[in-house]
RODO-2510 file (C-alpha; in nm, 4 decimals, decimal comma):
residues 464
     n   res          X          Y          Z
     1     m     0,0427    -0,0295     0,0398
     2     f     0,1122     0,3404    -0,0650
     3     t     0,1694     0,6000     0,1915
     4     i     0,3715     0,8451     0,0138
     5     a     0,4188     1,2141     0,0933
     6     d     0,2020     1,4772     0,0133
     7     p     0,4181     1,7256    -0,1378
     8     t     0,1816     2,0595    -0,1123
     9     a     0,2464     2,0021     0,2820
    10     k     0,4075     2,3003     0,5079
    11     g     0,7817     2,2310     0,5592
    12     c     0,8143     2,0357     0,2002
    13     h     0,9237     2,2589    -0,0754
    14     r     0,8902     2,2040    -0,4547
    15     r     1,2311     2,2178    -0,5934
    16     d     1,2898     1,9119    -0,3626
    17     f     1,0418     1,7047    -0,5493
    18     l     1,1374     1,8230    -0,8517
    19     k     1,5099     1,6985    -0,7581
    20     v     1,3366     1,3249    -0,8094
    21     g     1,3418     1,4450    -1,2180
    22     t     1,7448     1,4662    -1,2013
    23     l     1,7421     1,0705    -1,0720
    24     g     1,8832     0,9649    -1,4172
    25     l     1,8686     0,6414    -1,5666
    26     g     2,1143     0,6961    -1,8356
    27     g     2,0773     1,0781    -1,8150
    28     l     1,7020     1,0498    -1,9171
    29     p     1,5716     1,3783    -1,8168
    30     f     1,2515     1,4473    -1,6656
    31     a     1,0640     1,6302    -1,9431
    32     s     1,1593     1,3487    -2,1996
    33     l     1,0379     1,0904    -1,9555
    34     l     0,6632     1,2577    -1,9391
    35     g     0,6684     1,3176    -2,3393
    36     a     0,7343     0,9647    -2,3743
    37     q     0,4700     0,8447    -2,1905
    38     a     0,2276     1,0614    -2,3719
    39     a     0,3729     0,9541    -2,7209
    40     e     0,0465     0,7434    -2,8073
    41     t    -0,2672     0,8540    -2,9730
    42     k    -0,5185     0,9059    -2,8043
    43     s    -0,7849     0,7713    -3,0368
    44     v    -0,7497     0,3792    -3,0255
    45     v    -0,8609     0,3782    -2,6844
    46     t    -1,2657     0,4196    -2,5558
    47     g    -1,1858     0,5763    -2,2358
    48     k    -1,3391     0,2847    -2,0739
    49     s    -1,1752     0,0200    -1,7839
    50     v    -1,1109    -0,3309    -1,7393
    51     i    -1,1587    -0,5330    -1,3579
    52     f    -1,0756    -0,8924    -1,4629
    53     l    -1,1648    -1,0693    -1,1358
    54     h    -0,9743    -1,3796    -1,1559
    55     m    -1,0858    -1,6864    -0,9645
    56     h    -0,7866    -1,8310    -0,9114
    57     g    -0,7834    -2,2151    -0,8594
    58     g    -1,0581    -2,3171    -1,0967
    59     p    -1,4108    -2,2395    -0,9618
    60     s    -1,6949    -2,4883    -1,0195
    61     q    -1,9805    -2,3695    -1,2745
    62     t    -2,2193    -2,5648    -1,0922
    63     e    -2,1827    -2,4223    -0,7820
    64     t    -2,1699    -2,0814    -0,8920
    65     f    -2,3966    -2,0014    -1,2177
    66     d    -2,5334    -2,3221    -1,3456
    67     p    -2,6299    -2,5385    -1,0270
    68     k    -2,8326    -2,8010    -1,2265
    69     m    -3,0883    -2,9030    -0,9628
    70     t    -3,2876    -3,1249    -1,1737
    71     a    -2,9340    -3,3526    -1,2330
    72     p    -2,8770    -3,6559    -1,0127
    73     e    -2,7247    -3,6245    -0,6934
    74     g    -2,3480    -3,6194    -0,7311
    75     i    -2,3875    -3,4009    -1,0363
    76     r    -2,6364    -3,1436    -0,8883
    77     s    -2,4773    -2,8217    -0,6926
    78     t    -2,3984    -2,9243    -0,3104
    79     t    -2,5030    -2,6101    -0,2377
    80     g    -2,8439    -2,5633    -0,3687
    81     e    -2,9682    -2,2763    -0,5659
    82     v    -3,1461    -1,9424    -0,5411
    83     q    -3,3875    -1,8139    -0,7629
    84     t    -3,2257    -1,5098    -0,9744
    85     a    -3,3872    -1,1771    -1,1015
    86     l    -3,4335    -1,3254    -1,4423
    87     p    -3,7488    -1,5614    -1,4426
    88     g    -3,6540    -1,9257    -1,4485
    89     i    -3,2733    -1,8653    -1,4083
    90     t    -3,1156    -1,9580    -1,0848
    91     f    -2,7670    -1,9513    -0,9319
    92     g    -2,5745    -2,1468    -0,6764
    93     a    -2,7362    -2,0681    -0,3318
    94     t    -2,3985    -1,8889    -0,1990
    95     f    -2,4250    -1,6079    -0,4576
    96     a    -2,7993    -1,4826    -0,3384
    97     k    -2,6655    -1,1310    -0,3753
    98     l    -2,5493    -1,1373    -0,7214
    99     a    -2,8978    -1,3422    -0,8223
   100     k    -3,0726    -1,0263    -0,7005
   101     l    -2,8634    -0,8487    -0,9323
   102     a    -2,8800    -1,0828    -1,2531
   103     d    -3,0789    -0,8448    -1,4447
   104     k    -2,7943    -0,6303    -1,4579
   105     l    -2,5486    -0,9149    -1,5600
   106     a    -2,4768    -1,1461    -1,8341
   107     v    -2,3778    -1,5093    -1,7664
   108     v    -2,2104    -1,7472    -2,0041
   109     r    -2,3192    -2,1186    -1,9364
   110     s    -2,1226    -2,2506    -2,2600
   111     y    -1,7636    -2,0824    -2,1805
   112     v    -1,4935    -2,3415    -2,2688
   113     p    -1,1817    -2,2268    -2,0523
   114     a    -0,8785    -2,4644    -2,0279
   115     y    -0,7381    -2,7487    -1,8541
   116     d    -0,4079    -2,6049    -1,6812
   117     h    -0,3562    -2,3655    -1,3771
   118     s    -0,1065    -2,2241    -1,5516
   119     a    -0,3448    -2,1123    -1,8162
   120     s    -0,5241    -1,8497    -1,6947
   121     p    -0,7360    -1,6315    -1,9758
   122     l    -0,5245    -1,3122    -1,8141
   123     v    -0,2294    -1,4837    -1,9348
   124     n    -0,1861    -1,7595    -2,1398
   125     a    -0,1025    -1,9037    -2,4641
   126     e    -0,3914    -1,7206    -2,6879
   127     t    -0,2433    -1,4237    -2,4733
   128     l     0,0872    -1,4999    -2,6326
   129     k     0,2245    -1,5127    -2,2413
   130     a     0,1458    -1,1758    -2,1652
   131     n    -0,0896    -1,0482    -1,9584
   132     l    -0,4265    -0,8776    -2,1062
   133     g    -0,3395    -0,5628    -1,9144
   134     s     0,0064    -0,5400    -2,0993
   135     y    -0,1711    -0,4945    -2,4258
   136     y    -0,3896    -0,2207    -2,2663
   137     a    -0,0452    -0,0701    -2,1684
   138     r     0,0712    -0,1010    -2,5122
   139     v    -0,1673     0,0737    -2,6814
   140     n    -0,2972     0,3019    -2,4415
   141     g     0,1173     0,4062    -2,3153
   142     l     0,2437     0,3227    -1,9574
   143     n     0,0439     0,6053    -1,7682
   144     h    -0,2525     0,7734    -1,7738
   145     p    -0,1397     1,1377    -1,9626
   146     t    -0,3212     1,3686    -1,6948
   147     t    -0,3399     1,1613    -1,3484
   148     g    -0,0420     0,9827    -1,4309
   149     i    -0,1927     0,6567    -1,2713
   150     p    -0,0123     0,3553    -1,4160
   151     s    -0,2210     0,1869    -1,6979
   152     t    -0,2157    -0,1426    -1,5898
   153     m    -0,2219    -0,3031    -1,2463
   154     l    -0,2050    -0,6366    -1,0809
   155     l    -0,4111    -0,5948    -0,7160
   156     a    -0,3141    -0,9087    -0,5103
   157     p    -0,4270    -0,9624    -0,1046
   158     q    -0,0987    -0,7934    -0,0137
   159     s    -0,2028    -0,4519    -0,1904
   160     v    -0,4751    -0,4287     0,1126
   161     h    -0,3163    -0,6620     0,3590
   162     p     0,0647    -0,6027     0,4299
   163     n     0,0965    -0,9398     0,5953
   164     a    -0,1185    -1,1293     0,3519
   165     e     0,0322    -1,4508     0,1807
   166     s     0,2001    -1,3950    -0,1066
   167     l     0,0561    -1,5473    -0,4338
   168     a     0,1272    -1,9172    -0,5148
   169     g     0,0258    -2,2087    -0,7046
   170     p     0,0689    -2,2741    -1,0846
   171     g     0,0201    -1,9964    -1,3069
   172     a     0,0807    -1,7215    -0,9927
   173     k     0,3835    -1,6228    -1,1338
   174     d     0,2754    -1,5547    -1,5008
   175     f     0,0460    -1,3205    -1,3540
   176     t     0,3187    -1,0257    -1,4507
   177     a     0,4342    -1,1612    -1,7482
   178     t     0,4637    -0,9697    -2,0613
   179     g     0,5303    -1,2374    -2,3518
   180     p     0,6489    -1,0312    -2,6520
   181     l     0,5978    -0,6720    -2,5532
   182     g     0,8737    -0,6293    -2,2719
   183     s     0,9207    -0,5926    -1,9149
   184     a     0,8028    -0,2497    -1,9329
   185     y     0,4636    -0,3082    -1,9910
   186     a     0,4373    -0,5391    -1,6497
   187     p     0,1317    -0,4493    -1,4754
   188     f     0,2307    -0,2667    -1,1406
   189     s     0,1353    -0,4482    -0,8475
   190     p     0,1414    -0,2120    -0,5050
   191     g     0,2367    -0,4011    -0,2299
   192     s     0,3545    -0,7331    -0,3709
   193     s     0,6598    -0,8872    -0,2453
   194     g     0,9910    -0,8373    -0,4210
   195     t     1,2518    -0,5667    -0,3943
   196     l     1,1791    -0,3862    -0,6171
   197     q     0,8051    -0,3215    -0,5452
   198     q     0,9402    -0,2952    -0,1953
   199     n     1,1407    -0,0077    -0,2887
   200     m     0,8325     0,1424    -0,4795
   201     q     0,6717     0,1513    -0,1538
   202     l     0,7443     0,4992    -0,0004
   203     r     0,6539     0,4499     0,3271
   204     i     0,6639     0,8412     0,4636
   205     p     0,4468     0,9747     0,7576
   206     r     0,2559     1,2523     0,6891
   207     d     0,4321     1,4391     0,9989
   208     r     0,7816     1,3877     0,8599
   209     l     0,6818     1,5386     0,4978
   210     d     0,9950     1,7536     0,5369
   211     d     1,2382     1,4546     0,5256
   212     r     1,3564     1,4923     0,1598
   213     r     1,6224     1,2410     0,2446
   214     q     1,3861     0,9745     0,3049
   215     l     1,2113     1,0421     0,0034
   216     l     1,5001     1,0773    -0,2350
   217     a     1,7082     0,7732    -0,0369
   218     g     1,4192     0,5104    -0,1757
   219     l     1,4111     0,6401    -0,4701
   220     d     1,8032     0,6210    -0,5234
   221     n     1,7340     0,2567    -0,4260
   222     l     1,4969     0,2266    -0,6880
   223     k     1,7669     0,3701    -0,9373
   224     r     2,0523     0,1342    -0,8259
   225     e     1,8285    -0,1841    -0,8899
   226     l     1,7032    -0,0780    -1,2001
   227     d     2,0224    -0,0023    -1,2888
   228     t     2,1787    -0,3335    -1,2453
   229     s     1,8331    -0,5457    -1,3097
   230     g     1,6034    -0,4292    -1,5446
   231     t     1,5826    -0,3449    -1,9264
   232     m     1,5894     0,0403    -2,0305
   233     d     1,2409     0,0157    -2,1173
   234     a     1,1456    -0,0950    -1,7719
   235     m     1,4022     0,1601    -1,6061
   236     h     1,1894     0,4357    -1,7760
   237     r     0,8864     0,3022    -1,7050
   238     y     0,9599     0,2643    -1,3020
   239     q     1,1728     0,6089    -1,2759
   240     g     0,8049     0,7442    -1,4758
   241     q     0,5889     0,5996    -1,2434
   242     a     0,8039     0,7014    -0,9365
   243     i     0,7961     1,0544    -1,0319
   244     d     0,4272     1,0486    -1,1034
   245     l     0,3274     0,8990    -0,7851
   246     v     0,4954     1,1654    -0,5947
   247     l     0,4395     1,4795    -0,8092
   248     r     0,1017     1,3993    -0,9177
   249     g    -0,0511     1,2947    -0,6232
   250     v    -0,1647     0,9759    -0,7710
   251     a    -0,1026     0,7860    -0,4211
   252     e    -0,4450     0,9247    -0,2946
   253     a    -0,6008     0,6540    -0,5202
   254     f    -0,4320     0,3915    -0,3576
   255     d    -0,5503     0,4950    -0,0173
   256     l    -0,8656     0,3423     0,1045
   257     a    -0,8732     0,5916     0,3537
   258     k    -1,0124     0,8593     0,1506
   259     e    -1,3246     0,6687     0,1096
   260     d    -1,6391     0,7351     0,3132
   261     p    -1,6217     0,4837     0,5989
   262     r    -1,9741     0,3417     0,5417
   263     t    -1,8467     0,3150     0,1939
   264     i    -1,5395     0,0916     0,3127
   265     a    -1,7885    -0,0860     0,5693
   266     r    -1,9927    -0,2187     0,2948
   267     y    -1,7139    -0,3638     0,1130
   268     d    -1,6119    -0,5201     0,3860
   269     t    -1,5728    -0,8934     0,3114
   270     a    -1,4455    -0,9962     0,6782
   271     p    -1,7376    -1,0216     0,8812
   272     l    -1,8595    -1,2736     0,6340
   273     v    -1,6973    -1,5841     0,7251
   274     r    -1,5746    -1,6882     1,0697
   275     l    -1,2333    -1,6881     1,0519
   276     d    -1,1654    -1,8915     1,3080
   277     a    -1,4372    -2,1682     1,1813
   278     i    -1,2284    -2,2069     0,8797
   279     r    -1,1051    -2,5752     0,9109
   280     k    -0,6843    -2,5029     1,0187
   281     n    -0,5849    -2,8576     0,8767
   282     l    -0,6050    -2,7609     0,5147
   283     g    -0,3183    -2,6455     0,3572
   284     n    -0,5137    -2,3744     0,1822
   285     y    -0,5803    -2,2287     0,4917
   286     k    -0,4215    -1,9110     0,4992
   287     y    -0,5503    -1,8421     0,1795
   288     y    -0,9373    -1,8988     0,2576
   289     v    -0,8271    -1,6439     0,5048
   290     d    -0,6932    -1,3683     0,3185
   291     h    -0,9623    -1,4287     0,0394
   292     a    -1,2298    -1,3568     0,3330
   293     r    -1,0635    -1,0461     0,4619
   294     s    -0,9443    -0,8931     0,1261
   295     v    -1,1620    -0,9313    -0,1642
   296     g    -1,3764    -0,6481    -0,1378
   297     k    -1,1315    -0,4109    -0,0088
   298     l    -0,9597    -0,4954    -0,3794
   299     l    -1,2331    -0,4310    -0,5456
   300     l    -1,2994    -0,1350    -0,3569
   301     l    -0,9460    -0,0508    -0,4587
   302     a    -1,0185    -0,1788    -0,8332
   303     r    -1,2487     0,0855    -0,8284
   304     r    -1,1078     0,3807    -0,7381
   305     l    -0,7813     0,3178    -0,9749
   306     c    -1,0125     0,2947    -1,2725
   307     e    -1,1671     0,6287    -1,1855
   308     a    -0,8302     0,7676    -1,1571
   309     g    -0,7855     0,6684    -1,5201
   310     c    -0,6156     0,3058    -1,4721
   311     g    -0,7593     0,1363    -1,7922
   312     f    -0,6882    -0,2571    -1,6885
   313     v    -0,7227    -0,3941    -1,3341
   314     s    -0,6046    -0,7405    -1,2579
   315     v    -0,7502    -0,8712    -0,9451
   316     v    -0,6298    -1,1727    -0,7904
   317     t    -0,6817    -1,3410    -0,4821
   318     n    -0,4848    -1,6997    -0,3710
   319     f    -0,5463    -2,0524    -0,5015
   320     v    -0,9054    -2,0697    -0,3340
   321     w    -1,1611    -2,1850    -0,5750
   322     d    -0,9510    -2,5538    -0,6190
   323     m    -1,1874    -2,8076    -0,4574
   324     h    -1,0716    -3,1497    -0,4977
   325     a    -1,1405    -3,2368    -0,1002
   326     d    -0,7677    -3,3382    -0,0345
   327     g    -0,5486    -3,2641     0,1997
   328     n    -0,5158    -2,8817     0,0786
   329     n    -0,8731    -2,8274    -0,0517
   330     a    -1,1882    -2,8327     0,1106
   331     p    -1,4803    -2,9901    -0,0948
   332     p    -1,7410    -2,7228    -0,2635
   333     k    -1,9972    -2,7637    -0,0025
   334     e    -1,7683    -2,6712     0,2553
   335     a    -1,5465    -2,4000     0,0643
   336     m    -1,8165    -2,2211    -0,1047
   337     p    -1,9087    -2,0741     0,2306
   338     y    -1,5327    -1,9783     0,2647
   339     v    -1,4569    -1,8835    -0,1004
   340     g    -1,8403    -1,7777    -0,2465
   341     l    -1,9820    -1,5782     0,0242
   342     p    -1,7048    -1,2969     0,0167
   343     f    -1,7246    -1,3375    -0,3857
   344     d    -2,1070    -1,2589    -0,3807
   345     h    -2,0760    -0,9750    -0,1528
   346     a    -1,7796    -0,7805    -0,2434
   347     v    -1,8669    -0,8290    -0,6382
   348     a    -2,2680    -0,7124    -0,5759
   349     t    -2,0956    -0,4537    -0,3514
   350     l    -1,9086    -0,3158    -0,6741
   351     i    -2,1916    -0,3702    -0,8599
   352     e    -2,4012    -0,1186    -0,6834
   353     d    -2,1343     0,1099    -0,6175
   354     l    -2,0616     0,1673    -1,0099
   355     e    -2,4460     0,1940    -1,0480
   356     a    -2,4461     0,4760    -0,7882
   357     r    -2,1355     0,6282    -0,9692
   358     g    -2,2930     0,6162    -1,2919
   359     l    -2,0041     0,4093    -1,4481
   360     r    -2,2282     0,0932    -1,6046
   361     d    -2,1029     0,1958    -1,9143
   362     k    -1,7209     0,2796    -1,8122
   363     v    -1,6322    -0,0094    -1,6537
   364     l    -1,6377    -0,4158    -1,7466
   365     l    -1,6213    -0,6029    -1,4704
   366     v    -1,5039    -0,9504    -1,5929
   367     c    -1,5280    -1,2665    -1,3666
   368     c    -1,3663    -1,6120    -1,4416
   369     g    -1,0872    -1,8783    -1,3369
   370     e    -0,8575    -2,0828    -1,5842
   371     m    -1,0976    -2,3672    -1,5646
   372     g    -1,3825    -2,4991    -1,4365
   373     r    -1,4721    -2,8383    -1,2183
   374     s    -1,5461    -3,1796    -1,3086
   375     p    -1,9348    -3,2217    -1,3499
   376     r    -1,9413    -3,5409    -1,0966
   377     i    -1,8275    -3,5060    -0,7539
   378     n    -1,5141    -3,7013    -0,6495
   379     k    -1,4926    -3,9959    -0,3896
   380     g    -1,4344    -3,6978    -0,1082
   381     g    -1,6976    -3,4448    -0,2085
   382     g    -1,4853    -3,2859    -0,4279
   383     r    -1,4548    -3,1428    -0,7957
   384     d    -1,1690    -3,2268    -0,9799
   385     h    -1,0267    -3,0276    -1,2856
   386     w    -1,2364    -2,9838    -1,5836
   387     g    -1,1330    -2,7672    -1,9028
   388     n    -1,4536    -2,8419    -2,1065
   389     l    -1,6823    -2,5894    -1,9052
   390     g    -1,6295    -2,3016    -1,6541
   391     p    -1,8052    -2,0063    -1,5022
   392     l    -1,7634    -1,6516    -1,6676
   393     l    -1,9543    -1,3434    -1,5549
   394     f    -1,9598    -0,9843    -1,7190
   395     y    -2,1296    -0,6410    -1,5764
   396     g    -2,1757    -0,2921    -1,7367
   397     g    -1,8668    -0,1554    -1,9860
   398     g    -2,1600    -0,0543    -2,1954
   399     l    -2,2313    -0,4458    -2,3394
   400     k    -2,5688    -0,5774    -2,3334
   401     m    -2,6474    -0,7331    -1,9656
   402     g    -2,9208    -0,9147    -1,8240
   403     q    -2,8939    -1,2282    -2,0178
   404     v    -2,7670    -1,6122    -2,0180
   405     i    -2,5910    -1,6920    -2,3032
   406     g    -2,5699    -2,0595    -2,4248
   407     r    -2,6627    -2,3522    -2,2291
   408     s    -2,4546    -2,6471    -2,1327
   409     a    -2,5232    -3,0286    -2,1682
   410     a    -2,7660    -3,2176    -1,8598
   411     d    -2,4287    -3,3136    -1,6936
   412     g    -2,2639    -2,9332    -1,6705
   413     g    -2,0144    -3,0508    -1,8362
   414     t    -1,9993    -2,9264    -2,1959
   415     p    -2,1210    -2,6474    -2,4121
   416     a    -2,4959    -2,7879    -2,5381
   417     s    -2,4845    -2,4784    -2,7724
   418     d    -2,3258    -2,1240    -2,8196
   419     s    -2,0067    -2,2175    -2,7223
   420     v    -1,7696    -1,9218    -2,5942
   421     r    -1,3463    -1,9457    -2,6080
   422     i    -1,0955    -1,7591    -2,4444
   423     p    -1,0458    -1,5660    -2,7755
   424     n    -1,4091    -1,4452    -2,7793
   425     l    -1,2947    -1,3674    -2,4404
   426     m    -1,0143    -1,1578    -2,5126
   427     a    -1,1652    -1,0102    -2,8297
   428     t    -1,4679    -0,8686    -2,6040
   429     i    -1,2053    -0,7149    -2,3795
   430     f    -1,0393    -0,5729    -2,6618
   431     h    -1,3580    -0,4122    -2,8771
   432     t    -1,4379    -0,2483    -2,5154
   433     l    -1,1209    -0,0520    -2,4315
   434     f    -1,0142     0,0035    -2,7866
   435     d    -1,1286     0,1207    -3,1442
   436     v    -1,0055    -0,1738    -3,3101
   437     g    -1,0102    -0,0312    -3,6644
   438     e    -0,7747     0,2583    -3,5269
   439     v    -0,5727    -0,0407    -3,3612
   440     r    -0,5163    -0,1684    -3,7286
   441     v    -0,3646     0,1017    -3,8406
   442     m    -0,1326     0,1582    -3,5411
   443     r     0,2457     0,2067    -3,6118
   444     g     0,4969    -0,0107    -3,4356
   445     l     0,2865    -0,2920    -3,3577
   446     s     0,4342    -0,6751    -3,4396
   447     g     0,2386    -0,8445    -3,6545
   448     d     0,1556    -1,1239    -3,3746
   449     v     0,0306    -0,8026    -3,1635
   450     a    -0,1949    -0,6417    -3,4390
   451     r    -0,3644    -0,9496    -3,5065
   452     l    -0,4376    -1,0707    -3,1177
   453     l    -0,5535    -0,7201    -3,0432
   454     t    -0,7759    -0,7161    -3,3598
   455     e    -0,8764    -1,0160    -3,5825
   456     g    -1,0466    -1,2180    -3,2857
   457     e    -1,4566    -1,2619    -3,2595
   458     p    -1,5984    -1,1217    -2,9728
   459     i    -1,9184    -1,2478    -2,7985
   460     r    -2,1785    -1,1499    -3,0123
   461     q    -2,4842    -1,1471    -2,7876
   462     l    -2,2887    -0,9041    -2,5721
   463     m    -2,2257    -0,6647    -2,8499
   464     p    -2,4269    -0,3354    -2,8330
***
C-alpha cells in the first residue's frame, strides 16, 4: 500500500520534489519521460476500464451460475440454488446477492476455458503469454497522460493487507508476464513481494514531509536496482511511475482512507466468514483467510484506480477455488461459504457502487477462472479439474446485460449451444477498450500483437 508524502504540505518545498526528476537512468531527463508517456495516440482507446477478477484455482460452474438441480445427486450443486431476478434462471445458493442483480449481469453457461492452472485467460498461450492488461498499456501508453496512474495494475491480497500470503500455486508467477511486449509493460502491483516493489513503497508518514532524505533515498534505492537488473524500457517505466506518484498525487488513489467509512464498511467481506471456523488442517487455510478478508477491499481499490484513469485492473486472490476435497482444498459444500460468500458480497457491492456512481458503461467487470470443475463429484465430495466448461460473468462496459448466453449439457460438463472460448473473451475485452479499427493502423505493433488485438470475434450476444 502507498503512503507517499503530500508535496503541498508545510515544510516540503517543490524544488526538493523536482530533484526526483534528476535521478537519471542513463541521463534521461524528466521532460523526456513525460513526453514518452504521452506519445501514444489518444484516438485508439475508448476511455473505458476493465476490472478482471480472476477466480484463481478453477471455480465450479455448478456451484456458481449453473446449479443443475434437476440432475442426479453427485452432479447437481452441493449448495442448492437461489432464484435470480431473471425468470427461470437460478444461481448456486451461495450467490444470493448476485442473484438479485442478475438483470444487470451477463452469465455465459457455455464457456470453454482450459485444463491447466497455468492457463488463466489473463495470461496463457492465447494471449502470447502476456497479461491482457499489458496489451492495454502497449496501446494506451504506460501511464494516464493526465493523472499519471499506471495503465495496468495487478492487485493481490498484499495490496490491502501487508501480511497476506504471497500469490502461490501454478500460474501465479505468470500474472505479470509480458510475452512479446517487454518488461516495461508488466502490470504495476502495489504491495507485492520483491525488492523492486518494496522500494516502490515509499512509506513516509505525513508528519515527516520535510524529511527529503527519506524520499530521495527510497528513489535512489529504486534507481540502483533498475540500473543493475532491468531493461532500459523497464527503467524508464518505473522511474516515470515513481515521479508521477510523487508529483501528481496519484498515491491518493491507493489510499482507502480517502473513502467514506460507510463505503469501506459496505465492501468489508471479513465479517461474512468466521475466520476461526475455517478448517485449520487444510493446506490452503491461510489463502481462505486472505480471500475472505481482502476480496472486498481489493474491488474497492480497483474501482478507485479505474476512477483515477487506470485502464486495466487485474484482481487476484490466492488459490482458493480449487475444490478437490484433498489435504489442501475443501470440497465445494464446505469451501463455498469460505470463498463464495465473500465473492458474492464483494462483487454485488462493486456493481451497486458502480451503478450509483454512473459508471455502468465506463467499467467492464469480468469474472472467471482458468478452468471449471468436473461435473461429477469425486469420492471425497470434491470436484476435480475440468477444461470443457467453466463459469464466466460480465457486468457493465456498455455491453448488453440481463441475459444468460448459451447452455450446458445436462450434466454441466460441456456446452450444448453457443460455445464461447478464450479468444472470444479476449476479443470482447479488446473491443470494449479499443477502437479496433484504429488499432489496425497503429504504427509499431508487431504482426502477432496486431492480429491478437484485432482479429478475434467478440461474444456477439454482448455487443451493443
